[in-house]
N, C-alpha and C positions, 0 to 999 in steps of 0.2 A: 737776379743772385740766385733766387730758387729754381729761375728755366735754366738756369747755362750748369750747378751744379746738377741737377738732374743729369744737365749733357753729360759733362761730364760721367758721372757716376754712367750713364746706362749706354757709352761706349763704347769701354770695357767688358759692360759684362754681356750687351748682344755683342761679344767676337767671341767669350768666351762660347755662345749659343748655337756659333754659326761655325765653334770650334769641330764643336763635342756635337751638334748633325751632323756637319760633313765625315764627320768619325763613324758617326752611327751608319753613314751613307756604304763610309767605306769599310765599316766591316759584315750590313746585311746587301754586298751588291754580290749576288751568285756567283762568280769569277773566279770571289780573291783571293781565297784559295790558289787556286791555276800561277795565276802572275805571280805571288810570292812563293810557292814554289818554282818558276821557272827563273823565277831572278835564284833561287841559294842551288837549284842546280848550274849556277854561271860563277857561282863561289865555295863551295868545299875543294879540296882538293884528291878528288875521283872521279871517275863520272857515275852520275847521278836520274830516277830516269825509273817515267810511272808510263803505267796506259792509263788509266783511270784516275783525276783528280779533281771530285765535285763540293761543288759544301761553297756556302759565304765561310770566311775569316770569323764570324761568330761563333758557327755553327752549321748541324753538323758537316763533321765531316768523312770521307769517303774513301779511300784508294787505293789504287787495285790493282798486284801487279808488278811491284814500288821494287825498283832494280838498282842495286851498288856495290862500287869495287874499286878497292883504295890501291895507290902504286905499288906494294904489299905485293900485291894479288888475294885480297880479303873480300870474297864471292857475300855479298849479303842477298837476298830474296824473299822477299813477301807477299803472301796470296794478298792477303787485306785488312783492311785498317779503317775503324770505326772512329770518332770522339766525338763528345761532348761537350763544352765548357762553359762558363758561364767569362762573359769578359768584360764584363763591369765591377766585381773582384778585382782587377787589377786594376782598383785607385784606389784600393785599400793596401796595398803590396800585399794580397792576393794570387794566386795561380788554381782554382778551385776549375781543377776535374771532376769532372760529370757518371766518366762513361770511358774509358779507355780497352777497345778486347782492337785482336789480335788474333792473322788467323795465317798456318803453315807458313815460317817460320824457317826460314833456312841461312844457319849460314852454317861456309868452310872454311879457313885458315891451311895460310901453307905450310908443312912441320918446319922448328926451329928457332932458335931463338932471340930476339932482341937482344944486344950486349948495350942498349943508354943504359943507362941509367931509372927507373922511374921516380917522377917528384914526387916525395912525402905530402908536400899543401894543396891541398883544399882550394877551390876557386871560392871567392865571396858568392854569398846566392847573397841576390837584392830581396827573394822576394819567398814570401813564405808555398810552400805545395802541398796539397791539399787533393786526394786520392778516392773519393765517394771508393768506387769501384774499377775491378781492372782485373782481366781474363784474356790473357794468351795462349791460342789455344797451340798444340800441331804445332812443336821444336825440336827441331835437329841442331845438333853440331858437329861439326870436324873435322880436323885439324892432320894434317899431313896424308897419311897411309892406315891412320889411326879407325879400331872400328868408330858409329857414327853412338853421339849420344842423343839417345828422344824421352823426350817430356810431354808427353799428352798436354799439359795442361798445371800454366802459374793462374792461377787466382785470388787477389790484394778485396778486402773488405772487410775497408778504412781502414787511413795510412796519410801520416802528413813529412813536410821534409823541413826545415826552418833549422836559421843556425845559433838560433836563437835557444834552439829545444831538439838538435838532431831528426833523428830520423826516425817514430811512432811508431808502428803495425796495431792491427787492434787486430785481423787474423790473416795472413802467409801461409795460401794450404799450393803444393805443390803434388801434381801427383804421377808418374808416371808407372812402365808395367815392372816393377820390381819393390813398388810400391809407396807407400804418397808421406811426407813433413806436412803438419801445421807448428806454425811458428804463431805468436808474439811479443810483442815486445818496443826496447828499442835501444837506440846502436846509437851516438855523437861521433861522427869521428869529427867534425872540430874541437872537440876536447878527452885526448887521446884517445878517442876509443872507447869510451867507457858506455859498459855496453852490461843488457841483464834480460834477457830472452829466456824463451821457456816453452816450451811441444810435446808435440807428439809426435811418434815413424811407427811407419808400421814398414817394418821389408822380408820381398820374397826374392830369395833365392834361385834358381835352378836344379830344382832336387835335394829342394832345402826346406826341411818345415816350417811357417809362418816366423818371422817375429818379430812383436806389438810391447810397447815400451811409455817411458815419459825422460825428456833432458833439462837441465834449464843452465846454463852460464852467465857468470857475472865479473864480471870485472873492467878491467883495459888492460889498450895495449903494453903496458913490462908486463901483469900477470890476473891469468883467471882464475875461476875457482867452478868447476863441470862435476856436475851429478847426472847418473842417468839408473834406471830403473826399468829391467823388462819382468815385461809380465808373463812369455810362452818368447821363446818356449821350452826354453828355463824361469828360475828366478833367483835375479841378477840383481848387484850394486858394483854402481863405482864409484866411488869419489878420486877426483881429479886436482889437480895444481896442474897447470901450462905456464909460463915465463914464456917473456916473446913469442908469444903464438901468430903474430903478424910475421913477424921477419925471420927469426932463428928461431923454435917451437923447444923446450925443454920439459917431459915433463917427470911426474912424481904420481903413482896409483895404489890405488886401491883395492882388487875387485875377489867380491863372494857372489859364490853362485851353487845352485842346488838343484838338483833336482831326481823329481821317486823316479822314472825308469826312461835310461838312457837312449829312449828306443821315438822319446821325444824329442832329439835331435836327428834320430834317427835311424827308418824304420829298418837296417840294415844289423843294429845294436841291441849287445843283450836289455830287459826290462831289467838292469840292477839300478837303486839309487844311487847318487853322486855327491859331488859333496865337493871346490874346488877353491883355495884363497892365491891370491897372486899379490904381491907386494911388490913394488919393481919402481924404478928410474929410465927415462930417457930420453930420446932424441925423436926424430923422421929417419933415420939413421942407424942406428942399432938401440940394441934394451937389454936391461940386466934385473933381475930380480931374484924373488923365491918363490918352488912355492909347497904346497901342500894340497893332497888331495884321501877320496874316503871313498871307496865303493864298501857297498854291504850285498857278496857273492853268498847263491842259497843254499853251499854247499865252503865253502870256506872262511866264512863271515868276514869281521868286518878286514880291509886289509887298504892299508894307508899309503903314503910315501909323500916323502917330502924330499926338497931337497935347492939346488942355485939349477940356476937355468943363466942364461946369456942370448946372445946372436945378434945379425945381424938377417942382411933378403938377404944369403945367400951360405950362412949358415949357425946352425943351434949349437948351444956349448951344453954341457949336464957334467957339472961336478958334486959330487958326494952324495947325492942322489936314493935311498932308505928305501926297498918298501916291503913291508911285514906290515903280514898274516895269521888267524890257528894261535890257539892257545894252547900248548909255550909258544911262544909267541914262535915265525918263520923270517928272515931276514936274506934282504937280495938286497949285495949293497953295490951300485954304481964304479965305482971308482973313477973312471971321464969317461963323457960319449957325447960324439958330434954328433948331427948330421947335415950334411951339405949341399943344398939346394940347387946350387947355380948348375945343374947339367937338367937334366930330361927325364928324370926321375930322383930319387933322393936316394942318397947314399948314407947307412949307417956301418959304421966305429966305436963303438966298447970294449969291456973293460968287466971288472970287479971281483966278485963271490961268495959265496953264498952262508949261512950259517942254521941248521938244525931244519932241515927238508928234510918231506917224507909225502906218499902217499900212499892212499887219500891222507887228507891233514884233515879228518875229527876218527877216531878208532880208531881200532889194530892198524897201526902200519904195516904194508904189504911192502913195500921197501925208501930206505931214510940213507943220507948224506950228510954223517955232523958239521962237513963245508966242504971247501970247493975255488975251485976256481973258475973262471971264465973265458972266452973274445969269445968277438960276436963283430961280420962284416960284412957287409954286401948290400942288397939294392933286397925291398921286398919279396918281388920274383926267383932273385936271387943268394944266398949266402949262406956265409959259412961261417961254421960253432966248436968252437973247438974248447972238450972240460978236463978238467982232473982233476979230480975229489976220491971220497970213501965214498963208498953203499955199503949197507948196513938192510941185507934178510933175516928174516924171520926163520928159526931154522924148521929145518924138513927132515921126518921123520925117515929119517936112514942115510943118513948127511950127520954128520962129522963135525 
């Protein structure tokens, strides 16, 4: 009886051992990856090919000269790919990628919008994915006739994705010619896109000073609370609330900024201290709010302005903006002003009035105007001004 029992137990155990041995041989067969790649090339919708596919399924993998083209005309080319992973982790429900590196990823897509409705449902993820290290070198994306977007490097040091916990990033860094972005935090696309992410940013634009700062975003698909703090070229803070950020973003924000010298923003500007406060709301298409600004001029003293502003990508409207300076106070009031942005150069139309203007603003005035009105129209290169007001000059000897 004991021998028969041992035989019954030994048969399934031997079968399992044989299957594991066969799986091990298949995983470590030198040409295993090439066999799977050739099978995959016959299954995907589109044309998939590669110059070199080397390595066993168990890794490491090496792929060179990868090319793919779909039916819509999107081309993907990849110079090289190298991957190391732990196949044994699959037995515990884990896809463990130890290292993934790509070089020379070029994506070219045709212009045009996809009229089909995208599905909001995410596929169920049967495995947890852990990535120890990921590096994507030299990425280029071009859509239609647009300029290519180039990213020098994307590097991930520690990350995981699972249906239970969402996506977690220990450190994700994106480097480009325009600067870099470093992010950490979590996003759960299976639970209303709950997120809590933070990071550092460095931005460099042609002809502009470098901008550095930090940001944080926390919320879900219904609402996200965002905070941004800039250290350079000026000190600034933004607090914003964005409703439905993934579908039709609508925002409310408050911006406070100050600098000890405007030359920090542009060397062509004067070295005057400045402050700005903006509070407003809007969408991706249009915004409206109120602003208050102040400059400290070496001769005029403190100049302040406040008023309302609204606009879109083609036009900015200013309403009831008042500029104040000096003591006693001089006032310049914009009753209405607009800046058209839909042409090659901005076009300004403005009208308003003034009170208690004088020159120079301090000391005994050489000329003054108690009140008046003005209209202004044109471009920065060619404009017309219409003035109407009262002008007072100091008494001159020999004139009465």
